[in-house]
C-alpha positions in Angstrom: 119.7 33.2 144.2 118.0 37.1 143.0 115.6 38.8 144.2 112.5 38.2 142.4 112.0 41.5 141.9 115.6 41.4 140.6 114.9 38.6 138.3 111.6 40.9 137.1 113.9 43.9 136.0 116.2 41.3 133.8 113.5 39.2 132.5 110.8 42.1 131.3 113.1 43.3 128.8 113.3 39.9 126.7 110.9 40.2 123.5 110.0 36.8 124.2 108.4 36.2 127.9 107.2 33.1 128.1 104.4 32.6 131.4 103.8 28.7 132.1 100.6 27.5 134.2 101.1 25.1 137.0 102.0 21.2 135.8 103.7 23.0 132.9 107.2 21.5 131.2 109.6 23.8 131.1 112.3 20.9 129.4 111.7 17.5 129.6 114.9 14.9 130.5 117.6 14.9 127.5 115.7 18.4 125.9 118.9 20.6 125.1 118.4 23.8 127.1 118.2 26.3 124.6 116.4 29.3 126.9 117.5 30.4 130.0 114.4 31.2 132.6 113.4 32.9 135.8 111.0 32.0 138.4 108.9 35.2 139.3 106.0 33.3 141.0 105.3 30.3 141.8 108.2 27.4 141.8 109.8 24.8 139.5 110.0 21.4 140.0 113.3 19.4 138.9 112.9 15.7 138.0 115.6 13.4 137.6 114.7 9.6 136.8 110.7 10.9 137.9 112.1 11.7 141.1 112.3 15.5 142.4 115.6 16.8 143.6 115.6 20.2 143.7 112.7 22.8 144.3 113.3 26.7 142.5 111.8 29.5 144.0 111.1 32.6 143.0 114.0 35.0 141.9 116.3 31.6 140.4 117.6 31.3 137.4 117.8 28.3 135.0 118.7 27.0 131.8 120.8 27.6 129.3 122.3 31.3 130.4 123.8 29.5 133.4 126.7 28.8 131.2 127.7 31.6 129.4 
């Protein structure tokens, strides 16, 4: 996992930053992952079949960029 400061450094140069509020969905099960996301602040719950299987913390990166 990256340090949150390094995640900020990577993503602050992107032209289309996306900020989400607590409770907003990044993806829904079955959606195509078309962006890479980095967590700067807060947490992201990874949910499958209605159950949380992982909680990502600041510094974590997820989405399509992980397969590049």
